[in-house]
C-alpha positions in Angstrom: -11.5 -5.1 -44.0 -13.6 -8.1 -43.2 -12.6 -11.5 -41.7 -15.1 -14.3 -42.3 -15.9 -16.8 -39.6 -16.1 -20.4 -41.1 -18.3 -23.2 -40.1 -15.4 -24.6 -38.0 -15.2 -21.3 -36.0 -12.0 -20.2 -37.8 -11.3 -16.7 -39.0 -9.4 -15.8 -42.1 -7.3 -12.8 -41.5 -6.8 -10.5 -44.5 -3.4 -10.9 -46.1 -2.8 -7.1 -45.9 -2.9 -7.3 -42.1 -0.8 -10.5 -41.7 1.9 -9.1 -44.0 2.8 -6.8 -41.1 3.6 -9.8 -39.0 5.9 -12.1 -41.1 6.7 -15.4 -39.5 4.0 -15.1 -36.8 2.1 -18.3 -36.2 0.3 -17.6 -33.0 -1.8 -14.7 -31.8 -3.1 -14.1 -28.3 -6.9 -13.6 -28.4 -8.7 -11.4 -25.9 -12.1 -9.8 -25.5 -11.9 -6.0 -24.8 -15.4 -4.6 -24.2 -17.0 -6.5 -27.1 -14.0 -6.2 -29.4 -11.8 -9.2 -30.3 -8.2 -8.2 -30.0 -5.4 -10.3 -31.6 -1.8 -9.7 -30.5 1.2 -11.5 -32.1 3.0 -14.0 -29.9 6.3 -15.7 -30.6 6.5 -19.0 -28.8 9.6 -21.0 -28.5 9.4 -24.8 -28.7 9.8 -25.2 -24.9 6.6 -23.1 -24.4 4.7 -25.3 -26.8 5.8 -28.4 -25.0 5.0 -27.0 -21.6 1.6 -26.0 -22.8 0.9 -29.5 -24.2 2.1 -31.2 -21.0 -0.2 -28.9 -19.0 -3.1 -29.8 -21.2 -2.4 -33.5 -20.6 -2.1 -32.9 -16.9 1.5 -34.0 -16.8 3.4 -32.3 -14.0 7.1 -31.4 -13.7 7.3 -34.2 -11.1 5.9 -36.7 -13.6 8.6 -35.8 -16.1 11.3 -36.0 -13.4 10.0 -39.5 -12.3 9.9 -40.7 -15.9 13.4 -39.5 -16.7 14.7 -41.2 -13.5 12.8 -44.4 -14.4 14.3 -44.4 -17.9 17.8 -43.8 -16.7 17.5 -46.6 -14.2 16.3 -48.9 -16.9 19.2 -48.0 -19.2 21.7 -48.9 -16.5 20.5 -52.5 -16.6 21.0 -53.0 -20.4 
């Protein structure tokens, strides 16, 4: 089966392949000696949030500080 690369660098995976992985939204992509390997991954929402925070450079300490600040503000209202 063929998968076509679009102008936006996206691959369309054949339906016959994806039907073996119902409900899978994410795939880990690796390079294995010139072969592209896709492996299904099940992320929970917390993993997605942690990944987004890491992408934004927001640390665990930043989150802790923000929660403390918000809680201190709510005590004054």
